[in-house]
C-alpha positions as CSV (number, residue, x, y, z in Angstrom):
1,M,0.0,0.0,0.0
2,L,1.2,3.5,-0.9
3,Y,1.0,6.1,1.8
4,N,2.4,8.9,-0.2
5,K,1.7,9.8,-3.8
6,N,5.3,10.7,-4.3
7,T,6.2,7.0,-4.2
8,V,3.9,6.0,-7.1
9,F,6.6,6.2,-9.8
10,D,9.1,4.0,-7.8
11,A,6.4,1.5,-7.0
12,F,5.3,1.3,-10.6
13,K,8.9,0.6,-11.8
14,I,9.1,-2.3,-9.4
15,F,5.7,-3.6,-10.3
16,K,6.5,-3.3,-14.1
17,T,9.7,-5.3,-13.7
18,E,8.0,-8.1,-11.7
19,V,5.0,-8.4,-13.9
20,E,7.0,-8.5,-17.1
21,K,9.5,-11.0,-15.7
22,Q,6.7,-13.3,-14.4
23,C,4.5,-13.1,-17.5
24,E,7.2,-12.6,-20.1
25,K,5.1,-9.9,-21.7
26,Q,5.3,-6.1,-21.7
27,I,2.8,-3.7,-20.3
28,K,1.5,-2.0,-23.4
29,I,-1.2,0.4,-22.2
30,M,-1.8,2.4,-19.0
31,R,-5.0,4.3,-18.1
32,L,-4.3,7.3,-15.9
33,D,-5.9,10.4,-14.8
34,R,-4.2,13.7,-15.4
35,S,-3.1,14.3,-11.8
36,G,0.3,15.6,-10.9
37,E,2.0,12.4,-9.9
38,Y,1.2,10.8,-13.3
39,Y,1.1,13.5,-15.9
40,G,3.2,16.4,-14.6
41,R,2.5,20.0,-13.6
42,Y,0.9,22.9,-15.4
43,I,3.2,25.8,-16.1
44,K,2.5,29.1,-17.8
45,D,3.6,27.7,-21.2
46,G,1.4,24.6,-20.9
47,Q,2.1,21.1,-19.4
48,A,5.5,20.0,-18.1
49,L,5.6,16.2,-18.3
50,G,6.5,14.4,-15.2
51,L,9.0,11.6,-14.7
52,F,6.2,8.9,-14.8
53,T,4.9,10.1,-18.2
54,K,8.4,10.4,-19.6
55,F,9.2,6.8,-18.4
56,L,6.1,5.5,-20.1
57,Q,7.0,7.3,-23.3
58,E,10.6,5.9,-23.2
59,N,9.2,2.4,-22.7
60,R,6.7,2.8,-25.6
61,T,3.7,2.3,-23.3
62,V,0.5,3.8,-24.7
63,T,-1.1,6.2,-22.2
64,Q,-4.9,6.7,-22.1
65,Y,-5.8,9.7,-19.9
66,T,-9.2,10.1,-18.2
67,M,-10.5,13.5,-17.2
68,L,-9.8,14.7,-13.7
69,G,-12.8,14.6,-11.4
70,L,-14.6,11.9,-13.5
71,P,-13.8,8.6,-11.6
72,Y,-16.4,6.7,-13.6
73,Q,-14.1,6.8,-16.6
74,N,-11.7,4.6,-14.6
75,D,-14.2,2.4,-12.8
76,V,-12.1,-0.7,-12.1
77,V,-9.3,1.1,-10.3
78,E,-11.7,3.5,-8.5
79,R,-13.8,0.6,-7.2
80,R,-10.7,-0.9,-5.6
81,N,-9.9,2.4,-3.9
């Protein structure tokens, strides 16, 4: 269990490594909301991508973003929370 949103990226890297090693397949798609720990921060010139998003791009993982404040777009994860 994560107690701090700042640990999401490190936890995902460990999870990704374990899943891909056990299943011998790559994670191809991630569905995320546009919150700061995933997407990055807004700056005056637009959006500054965060480490998580850059990592997914480097690993050729397709990202599907849901709208902030609309948890029904990500039902499976939100039900577990």
